[in-house]
Phi, psi and omega in degrees: 000120179270326187220129152087179181221105177052028180068013184256309177238120182265133178203162176251116187308319184289347178264358179274085181260007176217204180244130181246126170254122189225146170268145182256138000275152172200170185206142173222132173245017180251175177282132177253122183229142183074218179250119184231140172239145185227122186279171182309127176069010177274155179214152178239124184287167179280202175076034173087012176303142186218113185244118178252134167035074185213139172261118182249128184285199183272152175059036178266145179242105181253113186286170177299150173078011181277136177238123180245126175061052177292163178300134177252143184253148178290148179243359183248013177255175181301331177217152175269005184291159182306323188295342183273353180223029168073024181248138179269332181053231181281001184266011180304129178088357181264116186297321181301319180288327182301332178291338185265323188292145178247089182302330181290349180262009180304133183268095182291343178294343180277352181274078181236162179247126176279162178226130172243124187290204180264150177057043179256137175247118178249118185286175184301142171059032174277144172243126178247115184286160180304143173078006178255146183237147181243124185285165178307140172073004182284160175231131178246118185293153181305138175081000182287155172242111185270114183249350178213168185302143179256125181293157177303136175064017173277150169252118183240155178197164176102177180230106354287161183295140175224159181289123177270317175188180177249152183293326185220174176290166179301321181296315180294318179298320178297320179293319178296318180296323179287324184287315185050060188301335183292352177271359186240158176276098179250028178294171178298334178290316184275327183229066183296337183257016181299120178278122184251356185274342183226119187297325179294315178295323178299312180295317178304314182297312184289323177298319176294318183295319178297317179298332181267005175099033177306132183300141175276142178292137176224071185288156172293151179232140178224155174242125185248127185280171175305132181079359181067021186290325179230144176233119183251125175282134184253152179290000000 
């Protein structure tokens, strides 16, 4: 099997080096490491993307080559090498390295989970450092290195990443934050007349629709084990 689970959640088994909890449909062509969750309609591109311990919201677009929460090395010890902070890295199973590594020096403070909100676009070859979070609706420009939290609906870029501008006015952002449109079924079946060319008209339409009982999304959820060997349907 090269791809997927019943056409609902797409993944490549050899890239499943951790555990993925996903809403269907969603897709990943990147490496999954640690514990990762992937929201409804979100996808992770190929080309070496590597996601460690991260909760990714709904409707996210993660481009190829993105790395989230890579291993960080100490800079204040005699060496920045793996043996000084209890990590085996590629040396797992090698007896010679086992004599060097100090498991008692493992830095548990590095065991954190990153968060990427809903409707986030992360461009190619972005690096997101451990412990940083990206707010709903944000955009991260290609090649950026994210070293601190990104506000909702901000567009950031550069090394280190900084806010270039915001996608919308403060008023529009406040309305989007209150609406949380990603929790509703705004598909062509439920909202065939949804206007998408003008954000004000879009919000007006959706706010009325929610008030009138727009259906809430209730996607299927699955948990996929390391190597893709087992897929468990979740309640």
